[in-house]
N, C-alpha and C positions, 0 to 999 in steps of 0.2 A: 659474723664474719662471711660475706657472701661474694662473688661474683668471681671466685678463682677456684679450679679445679684442683683439689690437694689431696694427697696421701691423710686417710681420717685417722690414722694411728700414728700421727707425728704430732709429739707433745714436748711443748717448754712449759716446764716448772719453774717459778721465780719465787726462791724462798728469801721472805721479806719480812719487814716490820715497819708499822707507820712511822715511827720514831726513830729509826736508825740513820746515823749521820751518813753512814756509808751507803747505805741504799739512797738516800736522797741524792748523794753525789752521783750516783750510776744513772738517775733519771734520765738525763740525756742521750745516752747509751741505749737504754732501755724502751724509750720513746721511739726512738729510729727503729731499733729491731724488732718494735711490737707493729710499726707503720710498715716496714718493709715484709714482715711475715703475716700481715693481714690477710684473712682469707686462705692461708696455707698450712697452718698449726691450730692448735687447741692450745691457748695459753692459759695458764692455770697459776694462781697466786697460791701460795703458802704460808700463814702469818705464824711467825715461829714465836713472839712474845721474847723479844728482848729484855723487857723489865717485868719480870715476873711478879706475882703476889708473895713469893715466899722468900724474896730477895732480904737480906737484912737490911733493917732501917738506919741509914745513917746518924753517927751520933751528934756530928756537925753539919746539919742541912747546907749552911752557908758555905763552909768550906768545901764540901761536895758539888756544890753548884759551881765555885768557882772553879774548881778541878775539872769539871766537867766542860765549862765553858773554854777552857784552854785546849782540851781534848778536841773538842768540834772545831775551833777555831785552826789547830794543827792539820785536821783533815781537810778543812776547806783551803788550806793552802796547795795540796793534792788535786782536789777535785773542781776547786774555783767555783764550788757550789755557794750560794748566799748564807749566811749564818744571821742569825737574830743580834741586833745592836747590843743586845744584854739580854742573857738567858735569865728569867725567873727562878727556874726550879728545874732539879732533876726530875724527870718522869717518875712518877711513883707506882705506874701501871701500865703496861702494854693493851692489857685485857679490853678497856674500854673503844680504845680506836681502833682495835684488830675486829672488833665483833660490828662495830659500824660498819668498817671497810667491808667485812664479808656480807653484812647484811646487804649492803647497795647493789651488790653482784644481781641481786634478783631482779634489780629495775634494768637491767643492761650493762653492758662492756662500758660506755661511752660514760654511762652514769655513775657508776663504779669507780673506772680511773680519775673522774673528775673528783667524785667525792675522797678517794684516798691523796689526791694531791691536796685539798684543801687541809687535810689530818697530819700531814708533811708538813705542812706551811707553818701550821701551828706553834711548833717547835724553833724552825730554821728561819721562819720570817717575823713571826710575831713575839717569840722567846717565851710561849706560855704553853708547854704542851697539852696537847686533850687527852689528859689521863684519868678522866672521869666522863661518867656515861653523858654527863649535863655539857661539859665542854666539848666532848665529841659532836654531837647531836649540834652544838650551837656552831661548831666549826662548819658544819655542811650545810647549812640552814642557806638557801638562794642559790644551791647547785642547779644548774639548768636540768628540767625534766625531772626531778628527784621530788618524791613523794615523801616529806618529810615524816607525817603521820606514820605512814606505813614502815617506814625505816625505823622509827623507834619501836613499833611493835615486833618487828622481827629481830632488831639488835636486841630484843630483851627475851628471845622466845629462846627456847630449850632447843630447838634444831640448829639456831645457829653456834649455841653455846657448844654443841656436840661438834658441829663443824670445826670452830677454832680449836677445839680441844683436841681434835684430832689431828689438824694443821699442826699443832706444837707437838704431839709425839711423832709425826713424820718427820718434822725437823730434827728430831733426836735419835733418826735413824739414818745417818749419813751414808754415802758409798763409801768405799774403802779407798779411794783416791785422794780423798779430802782429807783425811786422819794426817796425811804430812804433806805438805806445798811447799816447793822452794822457787819462787821465782822473784823477778825484779819488781814486781807490783811493790809500791807504799803498804798494800793490804791484798797481801797474795790468798787469804782466804781458806787458810786450812782451820780445820773443825776446832770448836772451843770445846774445852773441857767443859762437864757439868758436875754440880754438887753430888750427885749420886754416882760418879764414878763414869760415866757415860760422855757421849758426844754429841755435838749438834751443829748443824751449817754455820758457818761463819755468813754473815749477812753483807751485801747479798749474793747470792750463789744461783747461777742458772744451772739444770737438769735439760738437757734436751735427748729425747728418748722416741725409739720405734719399740715395739713388741721384742724386736732380735736384738738392740744394742742402744748403747748410750754414749754422749758426751757431757762431762762435767766442765763447768768454767765458774771457779770459786771466787771470791774475792772482787775488787774494783780493778776491773781490766777495760781495753781499748775496744771498739766497737769492731774492729777487724778479726779479734781473737775469738768473740761472738759468731760473727759471721763464718769465720773458718770452721769453728766447730759443728755449726749448722751443715755447712757445705760437705763436709767430711761425712758427716752421718747419712744424708740427704742430699746426694748431688743435684744441682739444676735448682734446689727450691729458694733460693737466695736471688732474688729479681734485682736487674741495675738499680742501683742508690739513685735516687732523684729529690732535690732537694723542692722547695714550696716556695712560693712567693711570701715576703715580708707579711703582707695582707693576709694571704690564706693561711700562715702557719699560727699568727695570733689569733684569726679567728679558729680556727680548728682546737688549739690548744689552750687557749686563754690567758695562762699563765705560762710565761718563758722566763728561764735565767739565761745570763748570757752564754753560759758553755750549749744550753740548749739552743739557743736562735742562732749560733754557729755551726751546730750538726743538722739543724732541721730548715732553716730560712737561709733564701739565697740572699745576698746584698743588694741594695743597701739597707741601712736599719738604723734607726726605729722605723716603721711606717706612722703616718702620721696624727693616726688615731690612739696609738699605743700609751699606756698612762704607766709613767716610772713611779716605782716605790723603791725608794735607798734602803739596802741592808747595810751590816756589818760586812759585808765582803760584795759589794757589786750592785745593781740593779735588779729588781725584779721587774717584768715587763708584763702588764695585765692589759686586755683586750677592753674597751671601754663598758662594755657590758659585763666584765666579770670585776671590774672596778666600782661598779655601782652598788655589788652587793658584798664586795669582798671586806673581811675584819680590817686586813692593814690600812685601807682606805676610808671605808664606813665608821670605824671606831679608833681608828689612828693605831698607831703601835705604842702603846702605853708605857713600854720600857724605853722610847728612843729618849735621847737626850733633849 
């Protein structure tokens, strides 16, 4: 992050999981907020492990998948985010995708953002969650600027494992304000109970903080709520919001959902070079360079009718 003077102590902590449907639905708002705060804060992601290795194995995987597909479909009615035409299975574990997403951060924020995006799309576009190390690496192959060999080595390292373990533990120490949340949002974000009697942050949750104070915005919210929390804590930090031309937005983000292009790009849409990928809940728009390497185009959507 360069080019703007900012208080070095301002931090935004994003509690997330690559395979979480509500976090996927929050991407339009978070992309806009990250762009607005670029160069003004430190943005840090914490991978919370939504699907843990000690979760119960479903007795009927097909029934579990059918239930979860309906759950994702219900969420998408609120977020308008794409969902897969058909979900192949419920993710067995968030660890592989979290390790790969965490390791990608060593190659820069732009590479990390694009790699995480690909991991999210395995569930909500392709219907095949990246819940193994091999699938997670395959999902990010072709990401611009990514050294896949280095990523594989880093993701398998003890250092990245310890980092994600620390993320998981941090997510299970929520601030008291999220223990009970009442709000009109369909996902207000009250902390979730854990099997050991504790709590973890609901996903997504943003914690905006300085050494002196913090504000927390849990769950799925409008952009204005996040902007207001930032402004309340750090007056003058939020710049005026500016949209991008469709061509610039598509080139910058490479992959845009309908809600995202509405928040990030000016009309008219789509730009001539956009590649459309149909999902179970509206199109995904790809830059042609992204389409040339994206699994939804290169391999097709194997679960589509």
